[in-house]
N, CA, C and O of each residue as an XYZ file, in Angstrom:
320
protein
N     -65.287    -11.521     -4.997
C     -65.805    -10.389     -6.297
C     -64.497    -10.078     -6.668
O     -63.455     -9.926     -6.030
N     -64.853    -10.006     -8.081
C     -63.829     -9.302     -9.188
C     -63.889     -7.769     -9.244
O     -65.000     -7.245     -9.316
N     -62.925     -7.105     -9.220
C     -63.244     -5.680     -9.636
C     -62.617     -5.461    -10.806
O     -61.557     -5.908    -11.243
N     -63.531     -4.601    -11.330
C     -63.084     -4.255    -13.050
C     -62.368     -2.953    -12.920
O     -62.657     -2.100    -12.080
N     -61.214     -2.832    -13.991
C     -60.328     -1.817    -14.055
C     -60.750     -1.072    -15.548
O     -61.050     -1.599    -16.619
N     -60.644      0.401    -15.158
C     -60.718      0.800    -16.309
C     -59.323      0.750    -17.208
O     -58.312      1.072    -16.584
N     -59.177      0.444    -18.371
C     -58.062      0.269    -19.051
C     -57.382      1.661    -19.568
O     -56.164      1.790    -19.687
N     -58.267      2.615    -19.839
C     -57.887      3.907    -20.654
C     -56.868      4.781    -19.953
O     -55.949      5.339    -20.554
N     -57.062      4.862    -18.770
C     -55.736      5.679    -18.186
C     -54.628      4.805    -18.272
O     -53.590      5.444    -18.446
N     -54.467      3.625    -18.217
C     -53.425      2.592    -17.910
C     -52.762      2.669    -19.054
O     -51.535      2.582    -19.102
N     -53.657      2.872    -20.281
C     -53.192      2.617    -21.727
C     -52.141      3.922    -22.352
O     -51.321      3.926    -23.270
N     -52.587      4.967    -21.411
C     -51.812      6.567    -21.651
C     -50.433      6.438    -21.153
O     -49.700      7.426    -21.126
N     -50.062      5.355    -20.785
C     -48.426      5.629    -20.140
C     -48.009      4.211    -21.006
O     -48.703      3.256    -21.354
N     -46.470      4.531    -21.206
C     -46.172      3.452    -21.935
C     -46.183      1.879    -21.063
O     -46.163      0.794    -21.645
N     -46.214      2.034    -19.743
C     -45.967      0.845    -18.872
C     -47.460      0.190    -19.108
O     -47.510     -1.039    -19.130
N     -48.393      0.759    -19.243
C     -49.832      0.218    -19.757
C     -49.582     -0.123    -20.635
O     -49.541     -1.353    -20.612
N     -49.237      0.475    -22.001
C     -49.099     -0.040    -22.933
C     -48.660     -1.511    -23.391
O     -49.135     -2.306    -24.202
N     -47.581     -1.540    -22.553
C     -46.505     -2.822    -22.531
C     -47.441     -3.655    -21.798
O     -47.553     -4.798    -22.241
N     -48.121     -3.364    -20.809
C     -48.873     -4.440    -19.924
C     -50.069     -5.062    -20.524
O     -50.350     -6.228    -20.248
N     -50.996     -4.158    -21.557
C     -52.259     -4.461    -22.342
C     -51.501     -5.301    -23.557
O     -52.085     -6.334    -23.883
N     -50.435     -5.031    -24.176
C     -49.844     -6.028    -25.317
C     -48.788     -7.296    -24.732
O     -48.023     -7.936    -25.454
N     -48.919     -7.440    -23.566
C     -48.101     -8.290    -23.144
C     -48.422     -9.683    -23.796
O     -47.598    -10.340    -24.432
N     -49.737    -10.054    -23.555
C     -50.231    -11.463    -23.756
C     -51.202    -11.274    -25.342
O     -52.040    -12.113    -25.670
N     -50.912    -10.132    -26.115
C     -51.396    -10.100    -27.362
C     -50.755    -10.665    -28.504
O     -49.624    -10.249    -28.752
N     -51.231    -11.491    -29.214
C     -50.459    -12.193    -30.540
C     -49.210    -11.085    -31.068
O     -49.425     -9.883    -30.918
N     -48.103    -11.476    -31.595
C     -47.206    -10.902    -32.160
C     -47.877     -9.701    -33.174
O     -47.505     -8.528    -33.147
N     -48.814    -10.172    -33.965
C     -49.313     -9.311    -35.151
C     -50.023     -8.210    -34.901
O     -50.136     -7.156    -35.528
N     -50.633     -8.715    -33.585
C     -51.768     -7.402    -33.229
C     -50.721     -6.535    -32.405
O     -50.978     -5.350    -32.618
N     -49.740     -6.662    -31.625
C     -48.524     -5.855    -31.503
C     -48.248     -5.092    -32.338
O     -48.344     -3.882    -32.134
N     -47.865     -5.559    -33.411
C     -47.077     -4.736    -34.607
C     -47.976     -4.174    -35.382
O     -47.548     -3.219    -36.030
N     -49.359     -4.516    -35.568
C     -50.212     -3.753    -36.123
C     -50.404     -2.277    -35.471
O     -50.227     -1.198    -36.035
N     -50.819     -2.520    -34.121
C     -51.076     -1.617    -33.262
C     -49.754     -0.730    -33.172
O     -50.020      0.464    -33.307
N     -48.547     -0.967    -33.002
C     -47.794     -0.236    -33.304
C     -47.269      0.581    -34.336
O     -46.622      1.603    -34.109
N     -47.578      0.079    -35.646
C     -47.652      0.493    -37.045
C     -48.459      1.320    -37.286
O     -48.215      2.127    -38.183
N     -49.748      1.387    -36.525
C     -50.820      2.584    -36.918
C     -50.409      3.555    -35.801
O     -50.706      4.733    -36.002
N     -49.875      3.302    -34.836
C     -49.602      4.346    -33.903
C     -48.763      5.256    -34.474
O     -49.016      6.449    -34.640
N     -47.403      4.478    -34.880
C     -46.458      5.218    -35.850
C     -46.855      6.126    -36.711
O     -46.507      7.306    -36.719
N     -47.919      5.357    -37.782
C     -48.579      6.437    -38.929
C     -49.469      7.330    -38.464
O     -49.746      8.240    -39.246
N     -50.161      7.331    -37.089
C     -50.821      8.506    -36.728
C     -49.945      9.591    -36.024
O     -50.240     10.783    -35.939
N     -48.855      9.008    -35.550
C     -48.114     10.079    -34.898
C     -47.349     11.047    -36.004
O     -47.345     12.277    -36.049
N     -46.721     10.117    -36.860
C     -46.124     10.821    -38.376
C     -47.052     12.058    -39.063
O     -46.696     13.130    -39.551
N     -48.594     11.366    -38.870
C     -49.480     12.413    -39.517
C     -49.523     13.490    -38.689
O     -49.231     14.553    -39.236
N     -49.823     13.538    -37.436
C     -49.912     14.544    -36.638
C     -48.925     15.521    -36.663
O     -49.194     16.723    -36.670
N     -47.800     15.074    -36.675
C     -46.366     15.995    -36.870
C     -46.222     16.745    -38.257
O     -45.601     17.785    -38.477
N     -46.795     16.130    -38.950
C     -46.425     16.413    -40.336
C     -47.398     17.750    -40.892
O     -46.878     18.583    -41.634
N     -48.617     17.860    -40.536
C     -49.706     18.327    -40.644
C     -49.865     19.367    -39.539
O     -49.766     18.976    -38.376
N     -50.069     20.472    -39.756
C     -50.262     21.418    -38.499
C     -51.671     21.384    -37.904
O     -52.772     21.303    -38.450
N     -51.304     21.472    -36.608
C     -52.783     21.135    -35.434
C     -53.616     22.672    -35.599
O     -54.843     22.758    -35.567
N     -52.902     23.572    -35.738
C     -53.443     24.602    -35.142
C     -54.486     25.137    -36.329
O     -53.915     25.174    -37.418
N     -55.921     25.571    -36.377
C     -56.478     25.827    -37.263
C     -56.106     26.883    -38.199
O     -56.309     26.583    -39.376
N     -55.606     28.063    -37.979
C     -55.346     28.754    -38.895
C     -54.123     28.499    -39.198
O     -53.750     29.282    -40.071
N     -53.157     27.624    -38.826
C     -51.894     27.273    -39.648
C     -52.216     26.000    -40.759
O     -51.423     25.670    -41.641
N     -53.286     25.488    -40.568
C     -54.028     24.244    -41.116
C     -54.617     25.032    -42.446
O     -54.175     24.782    -43.568
N     -55.505     25.865    -42.247
C     -55.971     26.787    -43.090
C     -54.929     27.081    -44.188
O     -55.232     26.775    -45.341
N     -53.629     27.693    -43.920
C     -52.340     28.407    -44.801
C     -51.990     27.110    -45.322
O     -51.688     27.222    -46.510
N     -51.920     26.048    -44.949
C     -51.043     24.649    -45.505
C     -51.910     24.439    -46.595
O     -51.491     24.343    -47.749
N     -53.245     24.356    -46.246
C     -54.070     23.899    -47.364
C     -54.054     24.508    -48.552
O     -53.912     23.971    -49.651
N     -54.287     26.301    -48.170
C     -54.563     27.100    -49.454
C     -52.851     27.187    -50.136
O     -52.791     27.293    -51.361
N     -51.694     27.147    -49.460
C     -50.596     26.797    -50.194
C     -50.560     25.629    -50.660
O     -50.002     25.765    -51.749
N     -50.869     24.289    -50.482
C     -50.884     22.816    -50.977
C     -51.707     23.323    -52.432
O     -51.267     23.064    -53.553
N     -52.789     23.976    -52.216
C     -53.881     23.880    -53.333
C     -53.391     25.052    -54.579
O     -53.665     24.857    -55.763
N     -52.540     26.425    -54.043
C     -52.086     26.572    -54.914
C     -50.616     26.394    -55.630
O     -50.223     26.872    -56.694
N     -49.909     25.511    -54.648
C     -49.358     24.559    -55.456
C     -49.448     23.716    -56.523
O     -48.710     23.626    -57.504
N     -50.635     22.981    -56.170
C     -51.027     22.167    -57.425
C     -51.659     22.624    -58.561
O     -51.732     21.925    -59.572
N     -52.241     24.018    -58.469
C     -52.607     24.412    -59.420
C     -51.723     25.089    -60.357
O     -51.969     25.196    -61.558
N     -50.559     25.600    -59.704
C     -49.279     25.678    -60.564
C     -48.748     24.585    -61.292
O     -48.460     24.596    -62.488
N     -48.653     23.783    -60.620
C     -47.818     22.422    -61.101
C     -48.889     22.176    -62.152
O     -48.370     22.063    -63.262
N     -50.109     22.066    -62.168
C     -50.964     21.607    -63.214
C     -50.769     22.610    -64.465
O     -50.518     22.074    -65.544
N     -50.847     23.776    -64.425
C     -50.709     24.688    -65.150
C     -49.380     24.929    -66.289
O     -49.317     25.268    -67.470
N     -48.206     24.487    -65.036
C     -46.654     24.113    -65.862
C     -46.939     22.744    -66.650
O     -46.643     22.927    -67.830
N     -47.311     21.702    -66.474
C     -47.451     20.517    -66.966
C     -48.338     20.708    -68.215
O     -47.983     20.166    -69.262
N     -49.516     21.473    -68.173
C     -50.260     21.585    -69.563
C     -49.645     22.666    -70.528
O     -49.661     22.664    -71.759
N     -49.111     23.573    -69.682
C     -48.280     24.390    -70.758
C     -46.999     23.602    -71.773
O     -46.763     23.980    -72.920
N     -46.339     22.578    -71.162
C     -45.329     22.017    -72.067
C     -45.991     21.143    -72.858
O     -45.305     20.594    -73.720
N     -47.122     20.869    -72.800
C     -47.795     20.083    -73.902
C     -48.070     20.654    -75.307
O     -48.717     21.700    -75.370
N     -47.691     20.136    -76.307
C     -48.461     20.657    -77.551
C     -49.815     20.886    -77.938
O     -50.859     20.329    -77.598
N     -49.626     21.616    -78.548
C     -51.692     21.718    -78.887
C     -52.116     20.663    -79.517
O     -51.406     19.894    -80.165
N     -53.345     20.582    -79.343
C     -53.770     19.411    -80.338
C     -53.762     19.948    -81.710
O     -53.848     21.146    -81.977
N     -53.632     18.797    -82.736
C     -53.390     18.968    -84.164
C     -52.006     19.516    -84.798
O     -51.826     19.904    -85.952
N     -50.879     19.427    -83.510
C     -49.467     19.935    -84.008
C     -48.907     18.902    -84.636
O     -47.786     19.016    -85.132
């Protein structure tokens, strides 16, 4: 009788990840690593604390509004 193994705890470590990807095609391993890298960078760049996240988005919105206003201020009025 074969025993089934839960892969999730094993995948949490680097050794388990290497074991899971050992028989995978190269494109699959590269895709998985690329997605992991993008998710890791995204999580590092964007704040994870909800109060910090709210402040970040408020500052981002203010910046975009100011940039839009400056861009429109440099344009000549219509009919000039």
